[in-house]
OpenMM code with the backbone's topology and positions (N, CA, C; nanometers):
from openmm import Vec3, app, unit

residues = "UNK UNK UNK UNK UNK UNK UNK UNK UNK UNK UNK UNK UNK UNK UNK UNK UNK UNK UNK UNK UNK UNK UNK UNK UNK UNK UNK UNK UNK UNK UNK UNK UNK UNK UNK UNK UNK UNK UNK UNK UNK UNK UNK UNK UNK UNK UNK UNK UNK UNK UNK UNK UNK UNK UNK UNK UNK UNK UNK UNK UNK UNK UNK UNK UNK UNK UNK UNK UNK UNK UNK UNK UNK UNK UNK UNK UNK UNK UNK UNK UNK UNK UNK UNK UNK UNK UNK UNK UNK UNK UNK UNK UNK UNK UNK UNK UNK UNK UNK UNK UNK UNK UNK UNK UNK UNK UNK UNK UNK UNK UNK UNK UNK UNK UNK UNK UNK UNK UNK UNK UNK UNK UNK UNK UNK UNK UNK UNK UNK UNK UNK UNK UNK UNK UNK UNK UNK UNK UNK UNK UNK UNK UNK UNK UNK UNK UNK UNK UNK UNK UNK UNK UNK UNK UNK UNK UNK UNK UNK UNK UNK UNK UNK UNK UNK UNK UNK UNK UNK UNK UNK UNK".split()
positions = [
    Vec3(10.1932, 13.9302, 12.0309),
    Vec3(10.1000, 13.8658, 11.9978),
    Vec3(10.1643, 13.6823, 11.9758),
    Vec3(10.1240, 13.5682, 11.9880),
    Vec3(10.1694, 13.4449, 11.9595),
    Vec3(10.1639, 13.4501, 11.8065),
    Vec3(10.2677, 13.3543, 11.7605),
    Vec3(10.2757, 13.3523, 11.6216),
    Vec3(10.2629, 13.2212, 11.5666),
    Vec3(10.2283, 13.2068, 11.4137),
    Vec3(10.2028, 13.0682, 11.3866),
    Vec3(10.2918, 13.0116, 11.2900),
    Vec3(10.3869, 12.9338, 11.2544),
    Vec3(10.4542, 12.8721, 11.1229),
    Vec3(10.3675, 12.7585, 11.1148),
    Vec3(10.3543, 12.7732, 10.9777),
    Vec3(10.2501, 12.7077, 10.8822),
    Vec3(10.3605, 12.6053, 10.8165),
    Vec3(10.3442, 12.4611, 10.8012),
    Vec3(10.4403, 12.3586, 10.7292),
    Vec3(10.3603, 12.3222, 10.6540),
    Vec3(10.3801, 12.3463, 10.5155),
    Vec3(10.2900, 12.2794, 10.4172),
    Vec3(10.4141, 12.1485, 10.3405),
    Vec3(10.3748, 12.0240, 10.3643),
    Vec3(10.4494, 11.9111, 10.3109),
    Vec3(10.3935, 11.8452, 10.1794),
    Vec3(10.4828, 11.8121, 10.0889),
    Vec3(10.4122, 11.7812, 9.9545),
    Vec3(10.5152, 11.6784, 9.9398),
    Vec3(10.4353, 11.5532, 9.8923),
    Vec3(10.4937, 11.4570, 9.8356),
    Vec3(10.5828, 11.4388, 9.7266),
    Vec3(10.6822, 11.4064, 9.7340),
    Vec3(10.7627, 11.4253, 9.5778),
    Vec3(10.7222, 11.4304, 9.4322),
    Vec3(10.6164, 11.3115, 9.4398),
    Vec3(10.4946, 11.2767, 9.3134),
    Vec3(10.4356, 11.4379, 9.3157),
    Vec3(10.3838, 11.4764, 9.3968),
    Vec3(10.3293, 11.6370, 9.3514),
    Vec3(10.4109, 11.7613, 9.3492),
    Vec3(10.5473, 11.7266, 9.3284),
    Vec3(10.6222, 11.8603, 9.2552),
    Vec3(10.6587, 11.8539, 9.0975),
    Vec3(10.6531, 11.9358, 9.0346),
    Vec3(10.6652, 11.9922, 8.9230),
    Vec3(10.7859, 12.1020, 8.8905),
    Vec3(10.8356, 12.1036, 8.8027),
    Vec3(10.9012, 12.2375, 8.7391),
    Vec3(10.7995, 12.3182, 8.6307),
    Vec3(10.8469, 12.4609, 8.6721),
    Vec3(10.7540, 12.5549, 8.5836),
    Vec3(10.7475, 12.5242, 8.4353),
    Vec3(10.7781, 12.4092, 8.3728),
    Vec3(10.7572, 12.4416, 8.2320),
    Vec3(10.7063, 12.2858, 8.2015),
    Vec3(10.6539, 12.2341, 8.3225),
    Vec3(10.5875, 12.0656, 8.3135),
    Vec3(10.4562, 12.1040, 8.2343),
    Vec3(10.4092, 12.0080, 8.1392),
    Vec3(10.3020, 12.0163, 8.1082),
    Vec3(10.1551, 12.0164, 8.1457),
    Vec3(10.1692, 11.9234, 8.3029),
    Vec3(10.0854, 11.9332, 8.4118),
    Vec3(10.0652, 12.0685, 8.4544),
    Vec3(10.1520, 12.1507, 8.4921),
    Vec3(10.1390, 12.2916, 8.5850),
    Vec3(10.1012, 12.3733, 8.4381),
    Vec3(10.1045, 12.3457, 8.2864),
    Vec3(10.0599, 12.4298, 8.2008),
    Vec3(9.9074, 12.4053, 8.2204),
    Vec3(9.8710, 12.2643, 8.2169),
    Vec3(9.7521, 12.2564, 8.2271),
    Vec3(9.6687, 12.3406, 8.3588),
    Vec3(9.7199, 12.3285, 8.4473),
    Vec3(9.6475, 12.3816, 8.5749),
    Vec3(9.6953, 12.5281, 8.5960),
    Vec3(9.7844, 12.5998, 8.5161),
    Vec3(9.7851, 12.7429, 8.5384),
    Vec3(9.6946, 12.7776, 8.4185),
    Vec3(9.6526, 12.7153, 8.3051),
    Vec3(9.5314, 12.7761, 8.2062),
    Vec3(9.4237, 12.7743, 8.2430),
    Vec3(9.3799, 12.6923, 8.3374),
    Vec3(9.2591, 12.6895, 8.4255),
    Vec3(9.2093, 12.8234, 8.4131),
    Vec3(9.2988, 12.9163, 8.4792),
    Vec3(9.2945, 13.0428, 8.5141),
    Vec3(9.2169, 13.1013, 8.3903),
    Vec3(9.2416, 13.0950, 8.2785),
    Vec3(9.1843, 13.1519, 8.1803),
    Vec3(9.0382, 13.1408, 8.1175),
    Vec3(9.0076, 12.9834, 8.1852),
    Vec3(8.8742, 12.9554, 8.1185),
    Vec3(8.7446, 13.0382, 8.1982),
    Vec3(8.6608, 13.0227, 8.1386),
    Vec3(8.5644, 13.1064, 8.2296),
    Vec3(8.4956, 13.0211, 8.3048),
    Vec3(8.3994, 13.0440, 8.3930),
    Vec3(8.3704, 12.9840, 8.4828),
    Vec3(8.2322, 12.8869, 8.4261),
    Vec3(8.2014, 12.9147, 8.3284),
    Vec3(8.0978, 12.8419, 8.2955),
    Vec3(8.1656, 12.7257, 8.2346),
    Vec3(8.2785, 12.7580, 8.1552),
    Vec3(8.3496, 12.6319, 8.1329),
    Vec3(8.4041, 12.5630, 8.2344),
    Vec3(8.4645, 12.6077, 8.3479),
    Vec3(8.5177, 12.5177, 8.4589),
    Vec3(8.4267, 12.4745, 8.5450),
    Vec3(8.3234, 12.5021, 8.5350),
    Vec3(8.1846, 12.4005, 8.6341),
    Vec3(8.1339, 12.2960, 8.5357),
    Vec3(8.1696, 12.3044, 8.3620),
    Vec3(8.1447, 12.1938, 8.3148),
    Vec3(8.2578, 12.0915, 8.2926),
    Vec3(8.3612, 12.1180, 8.3291),
    Vec3(8.4996, 12.0153, 8.3625),
    Vec3(8.4215, 11.9096, 8.4105),
    Vec3(8.4449, 11.7746, 8.3697),
    Vec3(8.3667, 11.6471, 8.4220),
    Vec3(8.5239, 11.5943, 8.4247),
    Vec3(8.5942, 11.5744, 8.5450),
    Vec3(8.7062, 11.4818, 8.5612),
    Vec3(8.6774, 11.3661, 8.5607),
    Vec3(8.5303, 11.2764, 8.5922),
    Vec3(8.5218, 11.1709, 8.5821),
    Vec3(8.4797, 11.0622, 8.4754),
    Vec3(8.4933, 11.1772, 8.3681),
    Vec3(8.5138, 11.0861, 8.2197),
    Vec3(8.6438, 11.0081, 8.2167),
    Vec3(8.6276, 10.9125, 8.1153),
    Vec3(8.7613, 10.8506, 8.0605),
    Vec3(8.8335, 10.9509, 7.9448),
    Vec3(8.9358, 10.9055, 7.9390),
    Vec3(9.0418, 11.0192, 7.9090),
    Vec3(8.9751, 11.0745, 7.7770),
    Vec3(8.9759, 10.9935, 7.6575),
    Vec3(8.9363, 11.0126, 7.5574),
    Vec3(8.7947, 11.0814, 7.5474),
    Vec3(8.6866, 11.0619, 7.6276),
    Vec3(8.5622, 11.1621, 7.6087),
    Vec3(8.5610, 11.2685, 7.6806),
    Vec3(8.6857, 11.2887, 7.7773),
    Vec3(8.7301, 11.4168, 7.8383),
    Vec3(8.7950, 11.4933, 7.7359),
    Vec3(8.8804, 11.4550, 7.7146),
    Vec3(8.9580, 11.5371, 7.6007),
    Vec3(8.8795, 11.5802, 7.4911),
    Vec3(8.7873, 11.5039, 7.4604),
    Vec3(8.6810, 11.5723, 7.3311),
    Vec3(8.5254, 11.6447, 7.3737),
    Vec3(8.5601, 11.6731, 7.5107),
    Vec3(8.4776, 11.7579, 7.5538),
    Vec3(8.4800, 11.9171, 7.5078),
    Vec3(8.3809, 11.9916, 7.4907),
    Vec3(8.4012, 12.1315, 7.4754),
    Vec3(8.5098, 12.2137, 7.5663),
    Vec3(8.4793, 12.1985, 7.7424),
    Vec3(8.5812, 12.2926, 7.8121),
    Vec3(8.7112, 12.2530, 7.7827),
    Vec3(8.7160, 12.1287, 7.7514),
    Vec3(8.8623, 12.0914, 7.7478),
    Vec3(8.9271, 12.1204, 7.6205),
    Vec3(8.8575, 12.1328, 7.5088),
    Vec3(8.9028, 12.1820, 7.4004),
    Vec3(8.9372, 12.3098, 7.4232),
    Vec3(8.8640, 12.4019, 7.4686),
    Vec3(8.9096, 12.5570, 7.5195),
    Vec3(9.0091, 12.5723, 7.5471),
    Vec3(9.0281, 12.4688, 7.6757),
    Vec3(9.1474, 12.4812, 7.7737),
    Vec3(9.2806, 12.4452, 7.7129),
    Vec3(9.2381, 12.3436, 7.5879),
    Vec3(9.3823, 12.2841, 7.4760),
    Vec3(9.4239, 12.4227, 7.4239),
    Vec3(9.3015, 12.5216, 7.3685),
    Vec3(9.3350, 12.6276, 7.2979),
    Vec3(9.4591, 12.6901, 7.3714),
    Vec3(9.3819, 12.7554, 7.5128),
    Vec3(9.5034, 12.8323, 7.5771),
    Vec3(9.6272, 12.7667, 7.5825),
    Vec3(9.6691, 12.6352, 7.6326),
    Vec3(9.7674, 12.5474, 7.6539),
    Vec3(9.8334, 12.5855, 7.4875),
    Vec3(9.8220, 12.5498, 7.4073),
    Vec3(9.8389, 12.5860, 7.2860),
    Vec3(9.9282, 12.6813, 7.2308),
    Vec3(9.8299, 12.8354, 7.3288),
    Vec3(9.9239, 12.9693, 7.2972),
    Vec3(10.0640, 12.9745, 7.3565),
    Vec3(10.0721, 12.8887, 7.4257),
    Vec3(10.2252, 12.8839, 7.5175),
    Vec3(10.2876, 12.7672, 7.4818),
    Vec3(10.2085, 12.6545, 7.4309),
    Vec3(10.2882, 12.5261, 7.3786),
    Vec3(10.2458, 12.4861, 7.2585),
    Vec3(10.2880, 12.5397, 7.1381),
    Vec3(10.2034, 12.4800, 7.0236),
    Vec3(10.2226, 12.3548, 6.9543),
    Vec3(10.2852, 12.2554, 7.0566),
    Vec3(10.2994, 12.1452, 7.0030),
    Vec3(10.2071, 12.0634, 7.1106),
    Vec3(10.1481, 12.0890, 7.1968),
    Vec3(10.0837, 12.0290, 7.3298),
    Vec3(9.9767, 11.9016, 7.2410),
    Vec3(9.9872, 11.7842, 7.2920),
    Vec3(9.8829, 11.7000, 7.2452),
    Vec3(9.7807, 11.6994, 7.3210),
    Vec3(9.6519, 11.6642, 7.2368),
    Vec3(9.5239, 11.6530, 7.3083),
    Vec3(9.4998, 11.5390, 7.4109),
    Vec3(9.5845, 11.5228, 7.4774),
    Vec3(9.6095, 11.4040, 7.6217),
    Vec3(9.5793, 11.4556, 7.7645),
    Vec3(9.5066, 11.5284, 7.7951),
    Vec3(9.5338, 11.6133, 7.9564),
    Vec3(9.4713, 11.4419, 7.9975),
    Vec3(9.5335, 11.4460, 8.1321),
    Vec3(9.4746, 11.3398, 8.2336),
    Vec3(9.3571, 11.3863, 8.3197),
    Vec3(9.2601, 11.3320, 8.3032),
    Vec3(9.1523, 11.4011, 8.3463),
    Vec3(9.1750, 11.4594, 8.5256),
    Vec3(9.2260, 11.3410, 8.6029),
    Vec3(9.3018, 11.3509, 8.7292),
    Vec3(9.3656, 11.4577, 8.7307),
    Vec3(9.4615, 11.4914, 8.6609),
    Vec3(9.5576, 11.6266, 8.6634),
    Vec3(9.4795, 11.7510, 8.7153),
    Vec3(9.3614, 11.7677, 8.6758),
    Vec3(9.2935, 11.8942, 8.6968),
    Vec3(9.2219, 11.9171, 8.8117),
    Vec3(9.2606, 11.7888, 8.9210),
    Vec3(9.1753, 11.7838, 9.0307),
    Vec3(9.2885, 11.7792, 9.1430),
    Vec3(9.4289, 11.8265, 9.1023),
    Vec3(9.5278, 11.8358, 9.1733),
    Vec3(9.6013, 11.9406, 9.2380),
    Vec3(9.6867, 11.9291, 9.3373),
    Vec3(9.7380, 12.0545, 9.3930),
    Vec3(9.8695, 12.0351, 9.3526),
    Vec3(9.9626, 12.1391, 9.3045),
    Vec3(10.1082, 12.0695, 9.2868),
    Vec3(10.2112, 12.1994, 9.3330),
    Vec3(10.3510, 12.1437, 9.3809),
    Vec3(10.4175, 12.2565, 9.4188),
    Vec3(10.4936, 12.2395, 9.2973),
    Vec3(10.5184, 12.3867, 9.2682),
    Vec3(10.5830, 12.4082, 9.0983),
    Vec3(10.7133, 12.4751, 9.1394),
    Vec3(10.8315, 12.4639, 9.1107),
    Vec3(10.9575, 12.5047, 9.1258),
    Vec3(10.9692, 12.6129, 9.0086),
    Vec3(11.0140, 12.7134, 9.0336),
    Vec3(11.0043, 12.7900, 8.8922),
    Vec3(11.1183, 12.8182, 8.8637),
    Vec3(11.0978, 12.9061, 8.7759),
    Vec3(11.2846, 12.9316, 8.6917),
    Vec3(11.3316, 13.0196, 8.8019),
    Vec3(11.4899, 12.9922, 8.7805),
    Vec3(11.5744, 13.0366, 8.9112),
    Vec3(11.6055, 13.1852, 8.8239),
    Vec3(11.5072, 13.2795, 8.7782),
    Vec3(11.5713, 13.4096, 8.7110),
    Vec3(11.4884, 13.5258, 8.7704),
    Vec3(11.4673, 13.4970, 8.9186),
    Vec3(11.4422, 13.6082, 9.0124),
    Vec3(11.5244, 13.6177, 9.1205),
    Vec3(11.5719, 13.7529, 9.1809),
    Vec3(11.6741, 13.7415, 9.2762),
    Vec3(11.5883, 13.7210, 9.4131),
    Vec3(11.4979, 13.7352, 9.4496),
    Vec3(11.3872, 13.7020, 9.5791),
    Vec3(11.3665, 13.5591, 9.5445),
    Vec3(11.3360, 13.5130, 9.4334),
    Vec3(11.2889, 13.3640, 9.4262),
    Vec3(11.4252, 13.2809, 9.4886),
    Vec3(11.5413, 13.3173, 9.4305),
    Vec3(11.6528, 13.2779, 9.4640),
    Vec3(11.7131, 13.2501, 9.5882),
    Vec3(11.7169, 13.3738, 9.6435),
    Vec3(11.7068, 13.4136, 9.8070),
    Vec3(11.6000, 13.3176, 9.8924),
    Vec3(11.5138, 13.2871, 9.8377),
    Vec3(11.3982, 13.2601, 9.9595),
    Vec3(11.4053, 13.0805, 9.8980),
    Vec3(11.4669, 13.0348, 9.8028),
    Vec3(11.4196, 12.9268, 9.7566),
    Vec3(11.3079, 12.8890, 9.6894),
    Vec3(11.2489, 12.9986, 9.6708),
    Vec3(11.0927, 12.9919, 9.6271),
    Vec3(11.0463, 12.8801, 9.5660),
    Vec3(10.9053, 12.8362, 9.5813),
    Vec3(10.8463, 12.7742, 9.5311),
    Vec3(10.7069, 12.8177, 9.5020),
    Vec3(10.5653, 12.7550, 9.4572),
    Vec3(10.4550, 12.8193, 9.4291),
    Vec3(10.3339, 12.7214, 9.4354),
    Vec3(10.2451, 12.7057, 9.4625),
    Vec3(10.1408, 12.6202, 9.4338),
    Vec3(10.0543, 12.6540, 9.3317),
    Vec3(10.0240, 12.5496, 9.2632),
    Vec3(9.9574, 12.5346, 9.1377),
    Vec3(9.8063, 12.4448, 9.1918),
    Vec3(9.7010, 12.5243, 9.1762),
    Vec3(9.5644, 12.4833, 9.2037),
    Vec3(9.4977, 12.4049, 9.0709),
    Vec3(9.4605, 12.3040, 9.1003),
    Vec3(9.3589, 12.2512, 9.0220),
    Vec3(9.2115, 12.2833, 9.0004),
    Vec3(9.1288, 12.2370, 9.0068),
    Vec3(8.9760, 12.2548, 9.0177),
    Vec3(8.9424, 12.2695, 9.1773),
    Vec3(9.0492, 12.1979, 9.2681),
    Vec3(9.0259, 12.2284, 9.4129),
    Vec3(9.0991, 12.4159, 9.4323),
    Vec3(9.0142, 12.4521, 9.5191),
    Vec3(9.0338, 12.6041, 9.5446),
    Vec3(9.1213, 12.6483, 9.6767),
    Vec3(9.1223, 12.5349, 9.7569),
    Vec3(9.1951, 12.5877, 9.8763),
    Vec3(9.2812, 12.4583, 9.9218),
    Vec3(9.3747, 12.4655, 10.0158),
    Vec3(9.4278, 12.3905, 10.1097),
    Vec3(9.3476, 12.4041, 10.2396),
    Vec3(9.2682, 12.3183, 10.2942),
    Vec3(9.2174, 12.3016, 10.4355),
    Vec3(9.3400, 12.3112, 10.5421),
    Vec3(9.2984, 12.3656, 10.6738),
    Vec3(9.3647, 12.3300, 10.7455),
    Vec3(9.3923, 12.1761, 10.8375),
    Vec3(9.3463, 12.0993, 10.7482),
    Vec3(9.4281, 11.9301, 10.7894),
    Vec3(9.4732, 11.8746, 10.6485),
    Vec3(9.5045, 11.7656, 10.6689),
    Vec3(9.5777, 11.7005, 10.5643),
    Vec3(9.5221, 11.6789, 10.4293),
    Vec3(9.5284, 11.6798, 10.3151),
    Vec3(9.4789, 11.6670, 10.1738),
    Vec3(9.5730, 11.5205, 10.1446),
    Vec3(9.5176, 11.5060, 10.0147),
    Vec3(9.5992, 11.3916, 9.9491),
    Vec3(9.7360, 11.4345, 9.8848),
    Vec3(9.7435, 11.5792, 9.8572),
    Vec3(9.8598, 11.6380, 9.8048),
    Vec3(9.9282, 11.6925, 9.9327),
    Vec3(9.8602, 11.7482, 10.0177),
    Vec3(9.9401, 11.8151, 10.0874),
    Vec3(9.9171, 11.8192, 10.2350),
    Vec3(10.0013, 11.8060, 10.3292),
    Vec3(9.9921, 11.7967, 10.4613),
    Vec3(10.0278, 11.9403, 10.5392),
    Vec3(9.9220, 11.9712, 10.6355),
    Vec3(9.9057, 12.0954, 10.7004),
    Vec3(9.9838, 12.0711, 10.8477),
    Vec3(10.0846, 12.1361, 10.8694),
    Vec3(10.0818, 12.1492, 11.0249),
    Vec3(10.1417, 12.2641, 11.0986),
    Vec3(10.0770, 12.3181, 11.1959),
    Vec3(10.1230, 12.4406, 11.2559),
    Vec3(10.1916, 12.4199, 11.3831),
    Vec3(10.2746, 12.5153, 11.3847),
    Vec3(10.3498, 12.5274, 11.5120),
    Vec3(10.3431, 12.6664, 11.5518),
    Vec3(10.2986, 12.6568, 11.6983),
    Vec3(10.2868, 12.7958, 11.7804),
    Vec3(10.4186, 12.8466, 11.8174),
    Vec3(10.4319, 12.9768, 11.7890),
    Vec3(10.5912, 13.0210, 11.8531),
    Vec3(10.5141, 13.1550, 11.9689),
    Vec3(10.5702, 13.1325, 12.0601),
    Vec3(10.5084, 13.2157, 12.1998),
    Vec3(10.5384, 13.3474, 12.1524),
    Vec3(10.4863, 13.4191, 12.1548),
    Vec3(10.5022, 13.5969, 12.1651),
    Vec3(10.6647, 13.6227, 12.2417),
    Vec3(10.6969, 13.5947, 12.3377),
    Vec3(10.8072, 13.6465, 12.3776),
    Vec3(10.9535, 13.5287, 12.3418),
    Vec3(10.9497, 13.4031, 12.2523),
    Vec3(11.0168, 13.3817, 12.1891),
    Vec3(11.0336, 13.4281, 12.0747),
    Vec3(10.9624, 13.5249, 11.9978),
    Vec3(11.0063, 13.5956, 11.8615),
    Vec3(11.1361, 13.6207, 11.8685),
    Vec3(11.1663, 13.7708, 11.9239),
    Vec3(11.2834, 13.8136, 11.9575),
    Vec3(11.3844, 13.7599, 11.9394),
    Vec3(11.3955, 13.6297, 12.0382),
    Vec3(11.5606, 13.5696, 12.0543),
    Vec3(11.5301, 13.4633, 11.9094),
    Vec3(11.4127, 13.4146, 11.8400),
    Vec3(11.4246, 13.3311, 11.7106),
    Vec3(11.4619, 13.4290, 11.5962),
    Vec3(11.4214, 13.5431, 11.5959),
    Vec3(11.4712, 13.6278, 11.4760),
    Vec3(11.6292, 13.6840, 11.5065),
    Vec3(11.6836, 13.6756, 11.6257),
    Vec3(11.8115, 13.7026, 11.6715),
    Vec3(11.8850, 13.6099, 11.5873),
    Vec3(11.8641, 13.4521, 11.6173),
    Vec3(11.9305, 13.3549, 11.5981),
    Vec3(11.9369, 13.3247, 11.4466),
    Vec3(11.8015, 13.3456, 11.3919),
    Vec3(11.8016, 13.3152, 11.2313),
    Vec3(11.9210, 13.4409, 11.1871),
    Vec3(11.8930, 13.5710, 11.1980),
    Vec3(11.9782, 13.6361, 11.1578),
    Vec3(12.1333, 13.5789, 11.1831),
    Vec3(12.1511, 13.5358, 11.3146),
    Vec3(12.3227, 13.4598, 11.3103),
    Vec3(12.3413, 13.3951, 11.1883),
    Vec3(12.2502, 13.3177, 11.1461),
    Vec3(12.2461, 13.1911, 11.0309),
    Vec3(12.2304, 13.2524, 10.9046),
    Vec3(12.2178, 13.4133, 10.9019),
    Vec3(12.1987, 13.4423, 10.7634),
    Vec3(12.0709, 13.4570, 10.7023),
    Vec3(11.9743, 13.4347, 10.7896),
    Vec3(11.8521, 13.4371, 10.7591),
    Vec3(11.7634, 13.5698, 10.7980),
    Vec3(11.7714, 13.6936, 10.7158),
    Vec3(11.7043, 13.8247, 10.7763),
    Vec3(11.6600, 13.9130, 10.6538),
    Vec3(11.5806, 13.9887, 10.6612),
    Vec3(11.5437, 14.0585, 10.6012),
    Vec3(11.5897, 14.1245, 10.4390),
    Vec3(11.7122, 14.1427, 10.4982),
    Vec3(11.8125, 14.1428, 10.3768),
    Vec3(11.8681, 14.0376, 10.2708),
    Vec3(11.8660, 13.9520, 10.3232),
    Vec3(11.8986, 13.7946, 10.2464),
    Vec3(11.7716, 13.7638, 10.1631),
    Vec3(11.6480, 13.7690, 10.2724),
    Vec3(11.5100, 13.7134, 10.2028),
    Vec3(11.4913, 13.7960, 10.1224),
    Vec3(11.4880, 13.9326, 10.0971),
    Vec3(11.4179, 14.0561, 10.0178),
    Vec3(11.5271, 14.1289, 9.9801),
    Vec3(11.6068, 14.0746, 9.8784),
    Vec3(11.7378, 14.1361, 9.8375),
    Vec3(11.7422, 14.2818, 9.7374),
    Vec3(11.6037, 14.3354, 9.7210),
    Vec3(11.6253, 14.4554, 9.6831),
    Vec3(11.6791, 14.5818, 9.7895),
    Vec3(11.7142, 14.6460, 9.6858),
    Vec3(11.8175, 14.7754, 9.7635),
    Vec3(11.7545, 14.8305, 9.8656),
    Vec3(11.6410, 14.8619, 9.8691),
    Vec3(11.5438, 14.9236, 10.0043),
    Vec3(11.5180, 14.8284, 10.1030),
    Vec3(11.4917, 14.7294, 10.0714),
    Vec3(11.5188, 14.6494, 10.1810),
    Vec3(11.6489, 14.6078, 10.2671),
    Vec3(11.7637, 14.5655, 10.1839),
    Vec3(11.8953, 14.5714, 10.2352),
    Vec3(11.9364, 14.6969, 10.3390),
    Vec3(11.8977, 14.8183, 10.2951),
    Vec3(11.9310, 14.9631, 10.3760),
    Vec3(11.8586, 14.9624, 10.4720),
    Vec3(11.7041, 14.9176, 10.4715),
    Vec3(11.6601, 14.9152, 10.5729),
    Vec3(11.6894, 14.8126, 10.7086),
    Vec3(11.7399, 14.6822, 10.6530),
    Vec3(11.7907, 14.5789, 10.7159),
    Vec3(11.9403, 14.6695, 10.7983),
    Vec3(12.0048, 14.7255, 10.7058),
    Vec3(12.1517, 14.7628, 10.7702),
    Vec3(12.1293, 14.8992, 10.8769),
    Vec3(12.0214, 14.9857, 10.8022),
    Vec3(12.0079, 15.0950, 10.9006),
    Vec3(11.9339, 15.0497, 11.0601),
    Vec3(11.8451, 14.9417, 11.0560),
    Vec3(11.7616, 14.8883, 11.1610),
    Vec3(11.8709, 14.8189, 11.2545),
    Vec3(11.9578, 14.7691, 11.2088),
    Vec3(12.0758, 14.7088, 11.2901),
    Vec3(12.1823, 14.7869, 11.3039),
    Vec3(12.2037, 14.8731, 11.2424),
    Vec3(12.2829, 14.9904, 11.3466),
    Vec3(12.2546, 15.0919, 11.4169),
    Vec3(12.0723, 15.0881, 11.4043),
    Vec3(12.0238, 15.1965, 11.4757),
    Vec3(12.0057, 15.1002, 11.6217),
    Vec3(11.9751, 14.9564, 11.6095),
    Vec3(11.9800, 14.8841, 11.7397),
    Vec3(12.1046, 14.8861, 11.8152),
    Vec3(12.2494, 14.8702, 11.7473),
    Vec3(12.3419, 14.8686, 11.7807),
    Vec3(12.3740, 14.9934, 11.8599),
    Vec3(12.3545, 15.0992, 11.8001),
    Vec3(12.3510, 15.2176, 11.8791),
    Vec3(12.3040, 15.2425, 11.9909),
    Vec3(12.1691, 15.1996, 11.9792),
    Vec3(12.0777, 15.2041, 12.1184),
    Vec3(12.1479, 15.0891, 12.2513),
    Vec3(12.1749, 14.9982, 12.2020),
    Vec3(12.2208, 14.8898, 12.3000),
    Vec3(12.3489, 14.9593, 12.3581),
    Vec3(12.4521, 15.0170, 12.2600),
    Vec3(12.5644, 15.0719, 12.3349),
    Vec3(12.4991, 15.1928, 12.4453),
    Vec3(12.4390, 15.2465, 12.4007),
    Vec3(12.3801, 15.3750, 12.5128),
    Vec3(12.3057, 15.3244, 12.6443),
    Vec3(12.2464, 15.2491, 12.6097),
    Vec3(12.1818, 15.1758, 12.7335),
    Vec3(12.2932, 15.0985, 12.8043),
    Vec3(12.4587, 15.0295, 12.7493),
    Vec3(12.5124, 14.9626, 12.8471),
    Vec3(12.6088, 15.1040, 12.8924),
    Vec3(12.6043, 15.2331, 12.8807),
    Vec3(12.6864, 15.3000, 12.9254),
    Vec3(12.6331, 15.3976, 13.0565),
] * unit.nanometer
topology = app.Topology()
chain = topology.addChain("A")
for resn in residues:
    res = topology.addResidue(resn, chain)
    for name in ("N", "CA", "C"):
        topology.addAtom(name, app.Element.getBySymbol(name[0]), res)
C-alpha cells in the first residue's frame, strides 16, 4: 500500500528546550484535573489570570520541579503548541535527533496549517518504498542507526545478511 510522509514545520519562535519555563507550564497542565483545566481562562489579563485558582494549582505543580518559579505565567502560552528539544541523554534521541511536541490547551494538530505548525503530506507510491529504503540505508539511515538498542542492531544485521544470501542464491 502507498505510504504517507507527514512533514510538520514549526516556526523557530515555537521551539524551546526541555528546561524552558514555558515547557514546564505546558507539561504540568497534564497534572491539573479536568475541572481546573476547563476553568482556565486565557482571555484574562496576566494579573487576573495568575490570581485565579486553577493557575495557582498549576503553579503548585510547576514549583515542585522549579521551586523558584515566579507566578507570572503568560496566559497565551497555555494555548500554544511547542516543539521541545529534549535533553540529549538517550541513545535513541541522539540517533534520531529527536524532538517532541508539548501541547497547551489545544489538544491536537489538525491536517491543515495552524498558527504554530504547518502540516504537509507527501505520498509515497507503494512500488517506490523498497528503493527508497535501500537509498536511505546507503546514507546510514536504517533500523540499526535509528534504533540503537542491541536487539534492533542484531535484527538489522541478520536481515541484511539473510537478504544478501538470498540475493546470491538467486544469481547462481
